[in-house]
N, CA, C and O atoms as CSV, one atom per row, in Angstrom:
chain,resi,resn,atom,element,x,y,z
A,1,UNK,N,N,101.700,57.906,45.906
A,1,UNK,CA,C,100.221,58.035,46.167
A,1,UNK,C,C,99.876,56.368,46.126
A,1,UNK,O,O,100.437,55.617,45.329
A,2,UNK,N,N,99.068,56.004,46.915
A,2,UNK,CA,C,98.551,54.622,46.954
A,2,UNK,C,C,97.757,54.112,45.660
A,2,UNK,O,O,97.168,54.907,44.928
A,3,UNK,N,N,97.780,52.877,45.453
A,3,UNK,CA,C,96.777,52.483,44.193
A,3,UNK,C,C,95.274,52.812,44.270
A,3,UNK,O,O,94.502,52.959,43.322
A,4,UNK,N,N,94.956,52.916,45.885
A,4,UNK,CA,C,93.196,53.055,45.962
A,4,UNK,C,C,93.412,54.504,45.623
A,4,UNK,O,O,92.761,54.596,44.583
A,5,UNK,N,N,93.903,55.645,45.846
A,5,UNK,CA,C,93.983,56.899,45.783
A,5,UNK,C,C,93.905,57.351,44.313
A,5,UNK,O,O,93.153,58.209,43.849
A,6,UNK,N,N,94.842,56.595,43.656
A,6,UNK,CA,C,95.221,56.789,41.979
A,6,UNK,C,C,93.809,56.210,41.485
A,6,UNK,O,O,93.181,56.921,40.700
A,7,UNK,N,N,93.235,54.941,41.890
A,7,UNK,CA,C,92.314,54.685,41.164
A,7,UNK,C,C,90.759,55.492,41.452
A,7,UNK,O,O,89.871,55.556,40.603
A,8,UNK,N,N,90.680,56.025,42.720
A,8,UNK,CA,C,89.686,56.888,42.801
A,8,UNK,C,C,89.730,58.213,42.060
A,8,UNK,O,O,88.661,58.712,41.707
A,9,UNK,N,N,91.143,58.964,41.735
A,9,UNK,CA,C,91.231,59.900,41.112
A,9,UNK,C,C,90.923,59.672,39.628
A,9,UNK,O,O,90.103,60.379,39.043
A,10,UNK,N,N,91.556,58.727,39.054
A,10,UNK,CA,C,91.090,58.207,37.627
A,10,UNK,C,C,89.488,57.959,37.503
A,10,UNK,O,O,88.871,58.278,36.487
A,11,UNK,N,N,89.022,57.502,38.367
A,11,UNK,CA,C,87.455,57.186,38.424
A,11,UNK,C,C,86.840,58.482,38.369
A,11,UNK,O,O,86.029,58.696,37.468
A,12,UNK,N,N,87.116,59.400,39.225
A,12,UNK,CA,C,86.792,60.748,39.341
A,12,UNK,C,C,86.752,61.512,38.077
A,12,UNK,O,O,85.749,62.066,37.628
A,13,UNK,N,N,88.019,61.495,37.499
A,13,UNK,CA,C,88.331,62.113,36.339
A,13,UNK,C,C,87.348,61.665,34.992
A,13,UNK,O,O,86.955,62.422,34.104
A,14,UNK,N,N,87.092,60.257,35.124
A,14,UNK,CA,C,86.192,59.527,33.924
A,14,UNK,C,C,84.815,60.058,34.197
A,14,UNK,O,O,84.101,60.420,33.262
A,15,UNK,N,N,84.416,60.119,35.453
A,15,UNK,CA,C,82.903,60.631,35.556
A,15,UNK,C,C,82.763,61.941,35.083
A,15,UNK,O,O,81.789,62.216,34.383
A,16,UNK,N,N,83.769,62.958,35.423
A,16,UNK,CA,C,83.251,63.936,34.962
A,16,UNK,C,C,83.763,64.671,33.635
A,16,UNK,O,O,83.543,65.858,33.391
A,17,UNK,N,N,84.638,63.596,32.629
A,17,UNK,CA,C,84.716,63.919,31.439
A,17,UNK,C,C,83.286,64.030,30.603
A,17,UNK,O,O,82.179,63.709,31.036
A,18,UNK,N,N,83.603,64.574,29.275
A,18,UNK,CA,C,82.384,64.876,28.571
A,18,UNK,C,C,82.796,64.033,27.282
A,18,UNK,O,O,82.519,64.473,26.166
A,19,UNK,N,N,83.490,62.763,27.447
A,19,UNK,CA,C,83.775,61.996,26.408
A,19,UNK,C,C,82.475,61.379,25.400
A,19,UNK,O,O,81.365,61.360,25.931
A,20,UNK,N,N,82.572,60.964,24.206
A,20,UNK,CA,C,81.471,60.412,23.605
A,20,UNK,C,C,81.607,58.816,23.597
A,20,UNK,O,O,82.356,58.167,22.867
A,21,UNK,N,N,80.925,58.434,24.343
A,21,UNK,CA,C,80.907,56.835,24.447
A,21,UNK,C,C,80.297,56.213,23.322
A,21,UNK,O,O,79.531,56.869,22.616
A,22,UNK,N,N,80.547,55.039,23.081
A,22,UNK,CA,C,79.798,54.267,21.993
A,22,UNK,C,C,78.338,54.139,22.239
A,22,UNK,O,O,77.540,54.177,21.302
A,23,UNK,N,N,77.952,53.980,23.530
A,23,UNK,CA,C,76.386,53.874,23.377
A,23,UNK,C,C,75.741,54.914,23.475
A,23,UNK,O,O,74.529,54.711,23.408
A,24,UNK,N,N,76.126,56.299,23.649
A,24,UNK,CA,C,75.416,57.630,23.590
A,24,UNK,C,C,75.843,58.504,22.608
A,24,UNK,O,O,75.591,59.699,22.764
A,25,UNK,N,N,76.467,58.120,21.586
A,25,UNK,CA,C,77.061,59.252,20.471
A,25,UNK,C,C,75.709,59.422,19.350
A,25,UNK,O,O,74.997,58.516,18.917
A,26,UNK,N,N,75.650,60.526,19.129
A,26,UNK,CA,C,74.524,60.764,18.183
A,26,UNK,C,C,75.050,60.441,16.781
A,26,UNK,O,O,76.223,60.557,16.427
A,27,UNK,N,N,73.963,59.995,15.988
A,27,UNK,CA,C,74.170,59.695,14.601
A,27,UNK,C,C,75.123,60.738,13.913
A,27,UNK,O,O,74.716,61.898,13.967
A,28,UNK,N,N,76.233,60.541,13.324
A,28,UNK,CA,C,77.032,61.359,12.686
A,28,UNK,C,C,78.104,61.972,13.567
A,28,UNK,O,O,78.699,63.000,13.244
A,29,UNK,N,N,78.316,61.351,14.616
A,29,UNK,CA,C,79.487,61.810,15.694
A,29,UNK,C,C,79.036,62.799,16.695
A,29,UNK,O,O,77.895,63.261,16.666
A,30,UNK,N,N,80.008,63.166,17.671
A,30,UNK,CA,C,79.909,63.775,18.702
A,30,UNK,C,C,79.476,65.578,18.244
A,30,UNK,O,O,78.815,66.328,18.962
A,31,UNK,N,N,79.971,65.877,17.096
A,31,UNK,CA,C,79.508,67.222,16.686
A,31,UNK,C,C,78.471,67.460,15.834
A,31,UNK,O,O,78.232,68.610,15.465
A,32,UNK,N,N,77.747,66.419,15.428
A,32,UNK,CA,C,76.835,66.567,14.419
A,32,UNK,C,C,75.558,67.213,14.791
A,32,UNK,O,O,74.864,67.732,13.917
A,33,UNK,N,N,75.163,67.214,16.182
A,33,UNK,CA,C,74.227,68.071,16.681
A,33,UNK,C,C,74.572,69.599,16.348
A,33,UNK,O,O,73.748,70.342,15.813
A,34,UNK,N,N,75.743,69.964,16.677
A,34,UNK,CA,C,76.202,71.141,16.900
A,34,UNK,C,C,76.105,71.921,15.281
A,34,UNK,O,O,75.718,73.076,15.107
A,35,UNK,N,N,76.435,71.227,14.488
A,35,UNK,CA,C,76.221,71.665,12.807
A,35,UNK,C,C,74.831,71.844,12.416
A,35,UNK,O,O,74.734,72.408,11.326
A,36,UNK,N,N,73.751,71.548,12.951
A,36,UNK,CA,C,72.440,71.798,12.400
A,36,UNK,C,C,72.172,73.324,12.654
A,36,UNK,O,O,71.508,74.007,11.875
A,37,UNK,N,N,72.746,73.806,13.814
A,37,UNK,CA,C,72.390,75.110,14.050
A,37,UNK,C,C,73.184,76.254,13.251
A,37,UNK,O,O,73.141,77.427,13.624
A,38,UNK,N,N,73.838,75.875,12.237
A,38,UNK,CA,C,74.587,76.895,11.576
A,38,UNK,C,C,73.784,77.700,10.714
A,38,UNK,O,O,73.040,77.023,10.005
A,39,UNK,N,N,73.700,78.959,10.550
A,39,UNK,CA,C,72.851,79.694,9.642
A,39,UNK,C,C,73.854,80.409,8.795
A,39,UNK,O,O,75.057,80.412,9.056
A,40,UNK,N,N,73.229,81.111,7.606
A,40,UNK,CA,C,74.000,82.113,6.987
A,40,UNK,C,C,74.380,83.294,7.549
A,40,UNK,O,O,73.514,83.827,8.243
A,41,UNK,N,N,75.603,83.955,7.435
A,41,UNK,CA,C,76.184,85.377,8.221
A,41,UNK,C,C,75.271,86.367,7.378
A,41,UNK,O,O,74.874,86.274,6.217
A,42,UNK,N,N,75.098,87.197,8.198
A,42,UNK,CA,C,74.294,88.609,7.934
A,42,UNK,C,C,74.774,89.163,6.714
A,42,UNK,O,O,76.002,89.174,6.640
A,43,UNK,N,N,74.073,89.692,5.595
A,43,UNK,CA,C,74.550,90.404,4.503
A,43,UNK,C,C,74.901,91.782,4.981
A,43,UNK,O,O,74.271,92.301,5.903
A,44,UNK,N,N,76.008,92.454,4.303
A,44,UNK,CA,C,76.236,93.555,4.869
A,44,UNK,C,C,77.031,94.424,3.541
A,44,UNK,O,O,77.193,93.899,2.440
A,45,UNK,N,N,77.452,95.737,3.848
A,45,UNK,CA,C,78.409,96.460,2.741
A,45,UNK,C,C,77.217,97.129,1.934
A,45,UNK,O,O,76.049,97.278,2.292
A,46,UNK,N,N,77.857,97.505,0.704
A,46,UNK,CA,C,77.142,98.353,-0.372
A,46,UNK,C,C,76.193,97.525,-0.969
A,46,UNK,O,O,76.687,96.496,-1.430
A,47,UNK,N,N,74.785,97.663,-1.132
A,47,UNK,CA,C,73.901,96.682,-1.601
A,47,UNK,C,C,73.911,95.240,-1.070
A,47,UNK,O,O,73.479,94.278,-1.703
A,48,UNK,N,N,74.417,95.195,0.081
A,48,UNK,CA,C,74.399,94.004,0.943
A,48,UNK,C,C,74.859,93.024,0.006
A,48,UNK,O,O,74.132,92.057,-0.225
A,49,UNK,N,N,76.187,93.164,-0.680
A,49,UNK,CA,C,76.775,92.295,-1.327
A,49,UNK,C,C,77.897,91.406,-0.848
A,49,UNK,O,O,78.459,90.532,-1.508
A,50,UNK,N,N,78.191,91.841,0.677
A,50,UNK,CA,C,79.087,91.168,1.415
A,50,UNK,C,C,78.569,90.368,2.366
A,50,UNK,O,O,77.349,90.397,2.528
A,51,UNK,N,N,79.233,89.662,3.028
A,51,UNK,CA,C,78.769,88.864,4.402
A,51,UNK,C,C,79.785,89.423,5.396
A,51,UNK,O,O,80.730,90.152,5.092
A,52,UNK,N,N,79.407,88.898,6.890
A,52,UNK,CA,C,79.878,89.285,8.084
A,52,UNK,C,C,80.878,88.162,8.525
A,52,UNK,O,O,80.607,86.966,8.631
A,53,UNK,N,N,82.209,88.830,8.788
A,53,UNK,CA,C,83.177,87.645,9.094
A,53,UNK,C,C,83.696,88.086,10.537
A,53,UNK,O,O,84.867,87.909,10.873
A,54,UNK,N,N,82.753,88.666,11.357
A,54,UNK,CA,C,83.122,88.887,12.538
A,54,UNK,C,C,82.173,90.366,13.049
A,54,UNK,O,O,81.366,90.944,12.321
A,55,UNK,N,N,82.463,90.690,14.221
A,55,UNK,CA,C,81.626,92.086,14.852
A,55,UNK,C,C,82.031,93.375,13.942
A,55,UNK,O,O,81.273,94.328,13.762
A,56,UNK,N,N,83.085,93.282,13.505
A,56,UNK,CA,C,83.454,94.648,12.554
A,56,UNK,C,C,84.022,94.349,11.401
A,56,UNK,O,O,84.745,95.191,10.869
A,57,UNK,N,N,83.795,93.046,10.771
A,57,UNK,CA,C,84.544,92.736,9.473
A,57,UNK,C,C,83.348,92.460,8.570
A,57,UNK,O,O,82.447,91.730,8.982
A,58,UNK,N,N,83.294,93.049,7.272
A,58,UNK,CA,C,82.340,92.949,6.364
A,58,UNK,C,C,83.396,92.620,4.940
A,58,UNK,O,O,84.365,93.280,4.567
A,59,UNK,N,N,82.864,91.480,4.388
A,59,UNK,CA,C,83.991,91.120,3.146
A,59,UNK,C,C,82.843,90.688,2.118
A,59,UNK,O,O,81.689,90.365,2.402
A,60,UNK,N,N,83.364,90.750,1.010
A,60,UNK,CA,C,82.731,90.430,-0.292
A,60,UNK,C,C,83.688,90.083,-1.650
A,60,UNK,O,O,84.784,90.630,-1.771
A,61,UNK,N,N,83.255,89.272,-2.504
A,61,UNK,CA,C,84.121,89.010,-3.423
A,61,UNK,C,C,84.565,90.157,-4.507
A,61,UNK,O,O,85.620,90.232,-5.136
A,62,UNK,N,N,83.365,91.070,-4.528
A,62,UNK,CA,C,83.892,92.068,-5.477
A,62,UNK,C,C,84.070,93.442,-4.667
A,62,UNK,O,O,84.359,94.501,-5.224
A,63,UNK,N,N,83.856,93.296,-3.237
A,63,UNK,CA,C,84.033,94.450,-2.482
A,63,UNK,C,C,85.327,94.356,-1.794
A,63,UNK,O,O,85.774,95.455,-1.466
A,64,UNK,N,N,85.919,93.524,-1.543
A,64,UNK,CA,C,87.080,93.318,-0.581
A,64,UNK,C,C,86.693,93.226,0.645
A,64,UNK,O,O,85.743,92.505,0.949
A,65,UNK,N,N,87.363,93.937,1.527
A,65,UNK,CA,C,86.974,93.917,3.211
A,65,UNK,C,C,86.880,95.255,3.735
A,65,UNK,O,O,87.784,96.081,3.612
A,66,UNK,N,N,85.784,95.468,4.321
A,66,UNK,CA,C,85.504,96.782,5.240
A,66,UNK,C,C,85.892,96.294,6.437
A,66,UNK,O,O,85.559,95.139,6.703
A,67,UNK,N,N,86.696,97.088,7.435
A,67,UNK,CA,C,87.073,96.507,8.849
A,67,UNK,C,C,86.873,98.008,9.656
A,67,UNK,O,O,87.587,98.999,9.495
A,68,UNK,N,N,85.751,97.889,10.524
A,68,UNK,CA,C,85.612,98.873,11.427
A,68,UNK,C,C,84.952,100.231,10.650
A,68,UNK,O,O,84.913,101.282,11.289
A,69,UNK,N,N,84.439,100.190,9.278
A,69,UNK,CA,C,83.818,101.132,8.610
A,69,UNK,C,C,82.173,101.076,8.812
A,69,UNK,O,O,81.554,100.138,9.314
A,70,UNK,N,N,81.724,102.077,8.396
A,70,UNK,CA,C,80.064,102.164,8.301
A,70,UNK,C,C,79.577,100.954,7.803
A,70,UNK,O,O,78.626,100.411,8.364
A,71,UNK,N,N,80.193,100.387,6.665
A,71,UNK,CA,C,79.577,99.319,5.821
A,71,UNK,C,C,79.577,98.221,6.764
A,71,UNK,O,O,78.717,97.358,6.589
A,72,UNK,N,N,80.527,98.069,7.902
A,72,UNK,CA,C,80.312,96.797,8.532
A,72,UNK,C,C,79.866,97.034,9.899
A,72,UNK,O,O,80.267,96.261,10.769
A,73,UNK,N,N,79.000,98.107,10.242
A,73,UNK,CA,C,78.235,98.311,11.238
A,73,UNK,C,C,76.966,97.151,11.540
A,73,UNK,O,O,76.567,96.785,12.645
A,74,UNK,N,N,76.561,96.782,10.416
A,74,UNK,CA,C,75.523,96.023,10.706
A,74,UNK,C,C,76.060,94.458,11.230
A,74,UNK,O,O,75.215,93.658,11.632
A,75,UNK,N,N,77.319,94.135,11.202
A,75,UNK,CA,C,77.903,92.987,11.611
A,75,UNK,C,C,78.011,92.916,13.004
A,75,UNK,O,O,78.255,91.844,13.557
A,76,UNK,N,N,77.825,94.146,13.732
A,76,UNK,CA,C,77.688,93.940,15.249
A,76,UNK,C,C,76.490,93.401,15.659
A,76,UNK,O,O,76.355,93.169,16.861
A,77,UNK,N,N,75.628,93.166,14.924
A,77,UNK,CA,C,74.470,92.317,15.373
A,77,UNK,C,C,74.887,90.889,15.414
A,77,UNK,O,O,74.098,90.080,15.903
A,78,UNK,N,N,75.976,90.507,14.979
A,78,UNK,CA,C,76.638,88.905,15.144
A,78,UNK,C,C,76.824,88.473,16.690
A,78,UNK,O,O,76.766,87.340,17.169
A,79,UNK,N,N,77.074,89.765,17.356
A,79,UNK,CA,C,77.314,89.502,18.677
A,79,UNK,C,C,76.445,89.096,19.327
A,79,UNK,O,O,76.796,88.384,20.268
A,80,UNK,N,N,74.889,89.353,19.138
A,80,UNK,CA,C,73.879,89.103,19.843
A,80,UNK,C,C,73.018,87.926,19.432
A,80,UNK,O,O,71.913,87.747,19.944
A,81,UNK,N,N,73.463,87.217,18.616
A,81,UNK,CA,C,72.846,86.167,17.852
A,81,UNK,C,C,73.510,85.032,18.396
A,81,UNK,O,O,74.729,84.863,18.399
A,82,UNK,N,N,72.379,84.023,18.999
A,82,UNK,CA,C,73.020,82.768,19.765
A,82,UNK,C,C,73.594,81.620,18.981
A,82,UNK,O,O,74.163,80.725,19.606
A,83,UNK,N,N,73.495,81.557,17.611
A,83,UNK,CA,C,74.163,80.459,16.801
A,83,UNK,C,C,75.178,81.155,15.890
A,83,UNK,O,O,75.140,82.353,15.610
A,84,UNK,N,N,76.077,80.286,15.462
A,84,UNK,CA,C,77.345,80.651,14.720
A,84,UNK,C,C,76.775,80.751,13.352
A,84,UNK,O,O,75.670,80.257,13.126
A,85,UNK,N,N,77.501,81.400,12.355
A,85,UNK,CA,C,77.121,81.418,10.922
A,85,UNK,C,C,78.129,80.959,10.125
A,85,UNK,O,O,79.297,80.807,10.482
A,86,UNK,N,N,77.610,80.707,8.894
A,86,UNK,CA,C,78.623,80.311,7.722
A,86,UNK,C,C,78.409,81.160,6.575
A,86,UNK,O,O,77.254,81.425,6.241
A,87,UNK,N,N,79.483,81.655,5.878
A,87,UNK,CA,C,79.315,82.230,4.526
A,87,UNK,C,C,79.182,81.412,3.436
A,87,UNK,O,O,79.042,81.898,2.313
């Protein structure tokens, strides 16, 4: 491969990369903007004492985990929500 072709390939890769360059980084770093959209996970289980950990998983400190049971049905709503959650 000639030097010109190699230089063009590297330049092409550089232009399509999604790196965080010094001049355009958000305050707090590259992932700081994404962290603002985190919300609390949906409550689930008996008396809403648990939190969803996936579309079929409901866990709580006093409850343990329910996987694929009627207590975890509410957790299927997580699939349709656009933002991630945090327990």
